[in-house]
C-alpha positions in Angstrom: 0.0 0.0 -0.1 2.9 2.5 0.9 4.5 1.7 -2.5 1.3 2.5 -4.3 0.8 5.8 -2.5 4.5 6.6 -3.1 3.9 6.1 -6.9 0.7 8.2 -6.9 2.5 11.0 -5.4 5.7 10.6 -7.7 3.3 10.4 -10.7 1.3 13.6 -9.6 4.7 15.4 -9.0 6.0 14.5 -12.4 2.8 15.7 -14.0 2.8 19.0 -12.2 6.5 19.6 -13.4 5.8 18.7 -17.0 2.6 20.8 -17.1 4.6 23.8 -15.8 7.2 23.1 -18.5 4.5 23.0 -21.3 2.9 26.2 -19.9 6.2 28.1 -20.2 6.5 26.8 -23.9 3.1 28.3 -24.6 4.1 31.5 -22.8 7.3 31.5 -25.0 5.1 31.2 -28.3 2.9 34.1 -26.8 5.7 36.3 -26.1 7.4 35.6 -29.5 4.3 36.6 -31.2 4.2 39.8 -29.3 7.9 40.7 -30.1 7.2 39.9 -33.8 4.1 42.3 -33.7 6.3 45.0 -32.2 9.1 44.7 -34.6 6.7 44.7 -37.5 5.1 47.9 -36.1 8.5 49.6 -35.6 9.4 48.9 -39.1 6.2 50.2 -40.7 6.2 53.4 -42.9 5.5 56.4 -40.5 2.2 58.0 -40.4 1.2 61.4 -38.9 0.8 61.4 -35.1 -2.5 60.1 -33.9 -4.9 62.7 -32.3 -5.3 60.5 -29.1 -2.5 57.9 -29.1 -3.5 54.7 -27.2 -0.8 52.6 -25.5 -2.6 49.5 -26.2 -2.8 49.9 -29.9 0.0 52.6 -30.7 2.9 51.4 -28.8 5.8 51.3 -31.3 3.8 53.0 -34.0 6.0 54.6 -36.5 5.1 58.4 -36.7 6.5 61.6 -38.2 6.0 65.0 -36.3 6.8 68.5 -37.6 7.3 71.5 -35.5 10.0 72.6 -33.2 12.2 71.8 -30.2 11.4 74.4 -27.4 14.8 74.1 -25.8 13.3 72.6 -22.7 14.5 69.1 -21.7 15.3 66.6 -18.9 17.8 64.1 -18.5 17.6 60.1 -17.9 20.5 58.2 -16.6 21.7 55.5 -19.1 24.6 53.5 -20.2 25.6 51.6 -23.3 28.2 49.0 -23.9 29.8 50.9 -26.7 29.8 54.4 -25.1 29.5 54.0 -21.2 27.5 56.1 -19.1 25.6 58.9 -20.2 22.1 60.4 -20.5 19.1 60.2 -22.7 17.8 63.7 -23.7 14.1 63.9 -23.3 13.0 67.2 -25.0 9.8 69.2 -25.2 8.4 69.4 -28.8 5.8 71.7 -30.0 4.0 70.3 -33.2 2.8 72.6 -35.9 -0.7 72.4 -34.6 0.3 73.4 -31.2 0.6 70.1 -29.3 3.3 69.7 -26.9 4.8 66.2 -26.7 8.0 64.5 -25.6 11.0 63.5 -27.8 13.5 60.9 -26.8 16.3 62.4 -28.8 18.8 59.7 -27.8 22.2 59.6 -26.0 24.8 61.9 -24.9 27.9 61.4 -22.7 28.1 62.4 -19.2 30.2 65.5 -20.1 27.5 66.7 -22.6 24.6 66.8 -20.3 24.7 70.6 -19.8 25.7 71.5 -23.2 23.6 74.2 -24.4 21.0 73.1 -26.8 18.8 75.7 -28.2 15.3 75.3 -29.7 14.9 74.9 -33.4 12.6 73.7 -36.0 12.6 70.0 -36.9 10.8 67.1 -38.6 11.3 64.0 -36.3 10.5 60.4 -37.3 10.5 57.8 -34.7 8.2 55.5 -32.7 5.6 56.1 -30.0 6.4 54.3 -26.9 5.2 54.0 -23.3 8.4 52.9 -21.4 8.0 50.5 -18.5 11.4 51.5 -17.0 10.2 52.3 -13.5 9.8 49.7 -10.9 9.2 50.0 -7.1 13.2 49.9 -6.7 13.7 52.9 -9.1 15.1 56.0 -7.3 12.9 59.1 -7.5 13.8 62.2 -9.6 16.7 63.9 -8.5 15.3 67.5 -8.6 18.6 69.2 -7.7 20.5 67.6 -10.7 17.5 67.1 -12.9 18.2 63.4 -13.3 15.8 60.6 -13.9 16.6 57.0 -13.2 14.1 55.6 -15.8 11.7 57.1 -18.2 8.8 58.1 -16.1 6.6 59.4 -18.8 4.0 60.9 -16.6 6.6 62.7 -14.3 8.6 64.1 -17.3 5.5 65.1 -18.9 4.4 67.1 -15.8 7.9 68.7 -15.5 8.0 69.9 -19.2 4.2 70.7 -19.3 3.6 68.4 -22.2 1.1 65.8 -23.0 2.1 62.2 -21.8 3.2 61.1 -25.3 6.7 60.0 -26.2 8.2 59.6 -29.6 11.7 57.8 -29.6 13.6 59.4 -32.6 15.0 56.8 -35.0 17.2 59.4 -36.8 19.7 62.1 -36.0 18.0 65.3 -34.5 21.0 67.4 -34.3 23.1 68.9 -31.5 25.6 65.9 -31.4 22.9 63.6 -29.9 23.0 59.9 -30.8 19.7 58.4 -31.7 18.7 55.4 -29.7 15.8 53.8 -31.8 13.1 52.1 -30.3 13.4 48.2 -29.9 10.9 45.6 -29.0 11.8 45.6 -25.3 10.1 42.4 -23.9 11.6 40.3 -21.3 11.6 36.8 -22.8 12.8 34.2 -20.2 10.2 31.6 -20.9 12.6 29.2 -22.6 14.9 29.2 -19.6 12.0 28.6 -17.3 10.8 25.7 -19.5 14.0 24.1 -19.5 14.3 24.5 -15.6 10.8 22.7 -15.2 11.6 20.0 -17.5 15.0 19.5 -15.8 13.3 19.2 -12.4 10.8 16.6 -14.0 13.7 14.7 -15.2 15.5 14.7 -11.9 12.1 13.8 -10.1 11.7 10.8 -12.5 15.4 9.7 -12.0 15.0 9.9 -8.2 11.7 7.8 -8.5 13.2 5.2 -10.6 16.3 4.9 -8.4 14.1 4.5 -5.4 12.0 1.8 -7.2 15.3 0.2 -8.2 16.5 0.0 -4.5 13.2 -1.5 -3.4 13.4 -4.3 -6.1 16.9 -5.1 -5.1 15.9 -5.7 -1.3 13.1 -7.7 -2.4 15.1 -10.1 -4.9 
């Protein structure tokens, strides 16, 4: 009876571990679909800025806006493998129809943070985004140095008195700023999780077989 109960528990545990692995594979397929959809939208021909951009439907949409940089900007701490630490320049932009939005112009090194950048007319092509840089552990905006530690769209829009709309420039907007075009920024660890669950299932099955082998040896 004890052996039967043991086998039931082992079979149940193996089924749970395998089902978790399969679930992660399904999540992997779903996430890869999201990434493919985002990459396709990033690569589309740009369209005029929608009147009321929607985060659910317009994230990564390619757009072109005409107007001018007002000269107002704020700074997001960042770092790149090629260039090292620096800042993203988030600038206020006034469109031809009078809307005020934010443009992520790209990267400058730390030494160029305070370089004067005057307002000027521009046509900007880029992609709409609602970044999810901010987590519960992200430090608050340093008002003294005007440094953000993630792209807090609502906070930056309130600071620069713009709509909470961000376009990430995909081409050079001048002033020595290196554009950092939008990418499909989705975490995709599901394959690793699936391998882990299937690995645990294999270990569980091996331990079960080993225990049964030892029982058999004692009874022979």
